[in-house]
C-alpha positions as CSV (number, residue, x, y, z in Angstrom):
1,X,118.2,310.5,73.5
2,X,116.6,307.1,74.0
3,X,117.6,304.2,71.9
4,X,115.8,301.1,70.9
5,X,117.5,299.1,73.6
6,X,115.7,301.1,76.4
7,X,118.9,303.0,77.4
8,X,119.3,306.7,77.3
9,X,122.3,308.5,75.9
10,X,123.6,311.1,78.3
11,X,126.8,313.0,78.7
12,X,128.7,312.4,81.9
13,X,130.9,315.4,82.8
14,X,132.0,313.7,86.1
15,X,133.7,310.9,84.1
16,X,134.7,313.0,81.1
17,X,137.8,315.0,80.1
18,X,136.1,317.9,78.4
19,X,132.3,317.6,78.5
20,X,131.7,313.9,79.1
21,X,130.4,313.1,75.6
22,X,132.8,310.2,75.1
23,X,132.1,308.9,78.6
24,X,128.3,309.0,77.8
25,X,128.8,307.2,74.5
26,X,131.0,304.6,76.2
27,X,128.4,303.9,78.9
28,X,125.6,303.7,76.3
29,X,127.4,301.0,74.3
30,X,128.9,299.4,77.4
31,X,132.5,299.7,76.3
32,X,135.5,301.4,77.9
33,X,135.7,305.1,77.8
34,X,139.3,305.2,76.6
35,X,138.3,303.2,73.4
36,X,135.8,305.9,72.5
37,X,138.3,308.6,73.1
38,X,141.0,306.8,71.0
39,X,138.4,306.3,68.2
40,X,137.4,310.0,68.3
41,X,141.0,311.2,68.3
42,X,142.0,308.8,65.5
43,X,139.2,310.0,63.3
44,X,140.1,313.6,64.2
45,X,143.8,313.1,63.3
46,X,143.1,311.1,60.1
47,X,141.3,313.9,58.3
48,X,137.9,314.0,60.0
49,X,138.7,316.9,62.2
50,X,135.8,319.1,61.1
51,X,133.3,316.3,61.4
52,X,134.4,315.1,64.8
53,X,134.5,318.6,66.2
54,X,131.0,319.5,64.9
55,X,129.5,316.2,66.2
56,X,131.2,316.6,69.5
57,X,130.0,320.1,70.0
58,X,126.5,319.2,68.8
59,X,126.3,316.3,71.3
60,X,127.7,318.6,74.0
61,X,124.8,321.0,73.4
62,X,122.1,318.4,72.7
63,X,122.7,315.7,75.3
64,X,121.4,316.1,78.8
65,X,123.7,315.5,81.8
66,X,123.2,312.1,83.3
67,X,121.2,312.5,86.6
68,X,123.0,311.3,89.7
69,X,121.5,308.2,91.3
70,X,120.9,308.2,95.1
71,X,121.4,304.8,96.4
72,X,120.1,303.2,99.6
73,X,122.4,301.1,101.6
74,X,120.9,297.9,100.2
75,X,120.9,299.2,96.6
76,X,124.6,300.0,95.9
77,X,125.8,299.5,92.3
78,X,129.4,298.3,92.6
79,X,130.0,296.7,89.2
80,X,129.0,298.7,86.1
81,X,130.5,296.9,83.2
82,X,129.0,293.7,81.8
83,X,132.2,291.7,82.3
84,X,132.4,292.8,86.0
85,X,129.1,291.4,87.0
86,X,130.4,287.8,87.2
87,X,132.2,285.8,89.8
88,X,135.3,286.7,91.8
89,X,138.7,286.3,90.1
90,X,139.8,283.2,92.0
91,X,136.5,281.5,91.2
92,X,136.8,282.4,87.6
93,X,140.3,281.1,87.4
94,X,139.2,277.9,89.1
95,X,136.4,277.5,86.6
96,X,138.7,278.1,83.6
97,X,141.3,275.6,85.0
98,X,138.6,273.0,85.5
99,X,137.5,273.5,81.9
100,X,141.0,273.3,80.5
101,X,141.6,270.1,82.5
102,X,138.4,268.6,81.0
103,X,139.5,269.6,77.5
104,X,143.0,268.1,78.2
105,X,141.4,264.8,79.2
106,X,139.2,264.8,76.1
107,X,142.1,265.5,73.9
108,X,144.2,262.7,75.5
109,X,141.4,260.3,74.9
110,X,141.1,261.4,71.2
111,X,144.8,261.1,70.7
112,X,144.8,257.6,72.3
113,X,142.0,256.6,69.9
114,X,143.5,258.0,66.8
115,X,146.9,256.4,67.5
116,X,145.4,253.0,68.3
117,X,145.5,250.0,66.1
118,X,141.7,249.8,66.2
119,X,141.4,253.2,64.5
120,X,143.9,252.3,61.8
121,X,142.1,249.1,61.1
122,X,138.7,250.8,60.8
123,X,140.2,253.4,58.5
124,X,141.7,250.7,56.2
125,X,138.3,248.8,56.2
126,X,136.4,252.0,55.3
127,X,138.8,252.7,52.4
128,X,138.1,249.4,50.7
């Protein structure tokens, strides 16, 4: 089942608990598998048991199994999720710390300006 975004919806039995339908849906939408499972079980328990069961079985029958990729040594896919494709954790922490330091300096400058006599004078002149 090919979507408008160019990706194909498969079921992934290797990653799944029963037939890999939730794992396939999770990969298609680039979210965690456990979220899809929790959503399906929640709908099932909150009165949609027949609908969830029929849709799950229908997708189990309709969807193809995701073909296995054969990687070369130079073409190994290590990071699969969008948030994993970034920088190492230490670098990310360093970047966030630098951004917070910059924001802290800007906030200090803003507080210094707002509490200054010059700001109070300008505000009184503008209110005239």
